[in-house]
Each structure stands twice: as structure tokens, then as C-alpha cells.
C-alpha positions in Angstrom: 49.0 -52.8 -65.3 47.1 -50.4 -68.1 46.3 -53.1 -70.7 47.8 -51.7 -74.9 45.2 -50.3 -77.2 45.6 -51.6 -80.5 45.3 -49.6 -83.4 41.4 -48.6 -84.6 41.4 -51.6 -88.0 41.5 -54.3 -85.9 38.2 -55.0 -86.3 38.8 -59.2 -86.0 39.8 -59.7 -82.3 37.2 -61.6 -80.8 36.4 -59.3 -78.2 35.2 -57.1 -81.3 33.4 -59.7 -82.6 31.5 -60.5 -79.4 30.9 -56.7 -79.8 29.4 -56.8 -83.3 27.2 -59.6 -82.5 25.7 -57.4 -79.7 24.9 -55.7 -82.4 23.7 -57.8 -84.7 20.9 -59.1 -82.3 19.2 -56.0 -82.0 17.0 -56.4 -84.8 16.6 -59.9 -83.7 15.2 -58.8 -80.3 13.4 -55.8 -81.8 11.4 -58.9 -84.7 11.0 -61.2 -81.1 9.6 -58.4 -79.0 7.1 -58.0 -82.2 5.1 -60.7 -81.8 3.0 -60.9 -78.1 3.3 -64.5 -77.7 4.5 -66.7 -74.8 7.1 -68.4 -77.2 8.4 -65.5 -79.0 9.0 -63.6 -75.4 11.2 -66.7 -74.5 13.4 -66.2 -77.4 13.3 -62.6 -76.6 14.3 -63.3 -73.4 17.0 -66.2 -74.1 18.7 -63.4 -77.1 19.1 -60.8 -74.3 20.5 -63.7 -72.1 23.2 -64.2 -75.4 23.9 -60.7 -75.4 24.6 -60.3 -71.7 27.1 -63.1 -71.8 28.8 -62.2 -75.5 29.6 -58.5 -73.7 30.9 -60.2 -70.4 33.2 -63.2 -72.3 34.4 -59.7 -74.7 35.1 -58.0 -71.2 37.2 -60.8 -70.2 38.9 -62.1 -73.3 40.4 -57.9 -73.7 41.4 -58.6 -70.1 42.8 -61.8 -70.0 44.5 -61.2 -73.5 45.3 -57.3 -72.9 44.0 -56.7 -76.0 42.0 -53.7 -76.3 41.2 -51.6 -79.4 40.0 -48.1 -79.9 37.0 -49.5 -81.8 36.0 -51.9 -78.5 35.9 -48.9 -76.3 33.8 -47.1 -78.9 31.4 -49.6 -79.5 31.1 -52.1 -76.5 29.3 -49.1 -74.4 27.4 -48.1 -77.1 26.9 -51.7 -78.2 25.5 -52.1 -74.7 23.7 -49.3 -74.5 21.6 -49.5 -77.9 20.2 -53.4 -76.9 19.0 -52.2 -73.7 16.9 -48.8 -75.1 15.9 -51.2 -78.1 14.5 -53.7 -75.2 12.7 -51.0 -73.2 11.3 -49.1 -76.2 9.7 -52.4 -77.5 8.4 -53.1 -74.3 6.9 -49.3 -73.7 5.4 -49.2 -77.3 4.3 -53.5 -77.7 1.2 -54.8 -77.4 1.5 -57.1 -74.7 0.0 -55.7 -71.4 0.8 -53.9 -68.8 3.6 -52.2 -70.8 6.8 -50.5 -69.0 5.6 -47.2 -68.6 7.2 -44.8 -71.2 8.3 -42.1 -69.0 10.7 -44.4 -67.3 12.2 -45.6 -70.5 12.2 -41.6 -71.2 14.5 -41.2 -67.9 16.9 -44.0 -68.7 17.4 -42.9 -72.5 17.8 -39.5 -71.4 20.2 -40.7 -68.6 22.1 -42.7 -70.9 23.1 -40.0 -74.0 23.5 -37.0 -70.9 26.2 -39.2 -69.2 27.2 -40.4 -73.0 27.4 -36.8 -73.9 28.3 -35.5 -71.1 31.8 -38.3 -71.2 32.5 -36.5 -74.8 33.3 -34.0 -73.7 35.6 -34.7 -70.7 37.5 -36.5 -72.8 38.0 -33.8 -75.0 38.9 -31.9 -71.6 41.2 -33.8 -70.5 38.8 -34.7 -68.2 38.7 -39.2 -67.1 37.1 -40.3 -64.1 37.4 -43.5 -63.1 33.6 -45.4 -63.2 31.9 -45.4 -60.1 30.1 -48.1 -57.8 26.4 -46.3 -59.0 27.0 -47.0 -62.0 28.0 -50.5 -62.2 25.2 -51.3 -59.6 23.0 -49.9 -61.6 24.0 -51.8 -65.1 23.3 -55.2 -62.7 19.7 -54.6 -61.9 19.1 -52.9 -65.5 20.1 -56.7 -66.9 17.8 -57.7 -65.1 14.9 -55.4 -65.1 14.9 -56.1 -68.7 15.5 -60.5 -68.8 12.6 -60.5 -66.3 10.3 -58.1 -69.5 11.1 -59.8 -71.4 9.9 -62.9 -69.7 6.7 -61.5 -69.1 4.6 -64.2 -68.7 4.4 -66.6 -65.0 6.7 -69.1 -65.7 7.8 -71.5 -63.3 5.1 -69.8 -61.3 7.1 -67.0 -61.0 5.2 -63.6 -62.0 8.3 -62.3 -64.4 7.5 -59.1 -65.4 6.4 -57.8 -61.7 10.2 -58.5 -60.6 11.5 -56.9 -63.9 9.5 -53.6 -62.4 11.2 -53.8 -59.4 14.5 -53.9 -61.2 13.9 -51.6 -63.5 12.3 -49.1 -60.3 15.9 -49.6 -58.8 18.4 -48.8 -61.7 15.9 -45.9 -62.8 17.2 -44.8 -59.1 20.7 -45.8 -59.3 21.0 -44.3 -62.7 19.3 -40.9 -61.7 21.6 -41.0 -59.0 25.0 -41.8 -60.1 24.0 -39.8 -63.3 23.9 -36.7 -61.6 26.3 -37.1 -59.2 28.9 -38.0 -62.4 27.8 -34.3 -63.6 29.2 -33.1 -60.0 32.3 -34.8 -60.8 33.3 -33.2 -64.0 32.2 -29.6 -63.2 34.3 -29.9 -60.1 37.4 -31.9 -62.1 36.6 -28.9 -64.6 36.7 -26.5 -62.2 40.0 -27.7 -60.7 41.5 -27.9 -64.2 40.9 -24.4 -65.3 41.5 -22.7 -61.4 44.5 -20.5 -61.8 47.4 -22.3 -60.1 48.6 -20.4 -57.1 51.8 -18.4 -56.5 
């Protein structure tokens, strides 16, 4: 059964408020990442953890209550991408060493922008494709990667930076693979849509 979509102006639903919370957490995360100390790293990781749980919770509430607003459909994926991009850019440009390689951040951000732009074009052409498993796995590995990289320092005998980098490599590979796959699926769907019907 499809989830009913409410009007754009319904901004006070709890799922939307949780999405706004994630957006408000972005500058908080950036401020924590300007400090190179272990305490600030713990606070940054805690901020990102809260953002991840709010993402899970707003999706759960939207499905359970049968509430889906146009505004939420727009802002929810945008909030997710913004907080991940903000974290990765700060991890690449910040003073903590070792840094996340800038070229990896460029590829990750470029992939997200390309897929987002293509998705908008596809919707304009009437092409709707279901989310694929590769993208879901990419997101899971990416969340673990960013969490570990935000912690950065060894805690409880665990090297979180090294662990985070391993997860980031996997998420990068899955992200590029899923990005190419999505482009191919959109192109094939567009060709089928525009192909003249046989008489």
C-alpha cells in the first residue's frame, strides 16, 4: 500500500522536524571539526550519531503513521547528503592528521551530485526507478566510515581512523558502481520510453 503524500506546507510533522534537526546539526558538526582534540572528535562523532538515528527515526515514523510530505521527500535525502558531505570536506581540509584524501571526497561528492541531478532529470521524463541494493549498501558503509573517521583517535584500543578508511574505500567502490548502474538504468529506460511502438 502506498504512503499518502501530504501537501508541501505541512512542515510541522514529526518526520519533517527530525529532518530539520539533521540540517541544524550540520553547523554544529563543522564547529566541532575545527578543533583537533580528542574531546571535540567525540562530540563530532556523537553529533553525527544523533543525525543518523534521526534519519532512521523519521523514516520509521513516516512509514508507521502513513505520513509522507512533498517537503519531506525533498529535504530528507538532501539533509543526509549535506551532513555527510560537510563531514568529509572538513575531514579532508582540517588540521587533524592523517586527513581523508581530498580526491576521495571529490569522487564521493561528484557521484552524489551526478546521481541527484540525473534523478531529477529522470523524474522530469516520467522515469521512476526503485532504489537498488548497491546504493543501500553504499550508504551503510558510508555511515560507518564517517563515524570512524570523526572519532579519528584510538579509543579502547581501536584505531578508528584506519577502520574508517577501510569502510570509506568500500563505500567509494560501491558508490561509483551504483552510480554507473543508475546511469545505465536511466538511459535504458529513456530509450524504451522514447522508442516508437511497433505496429
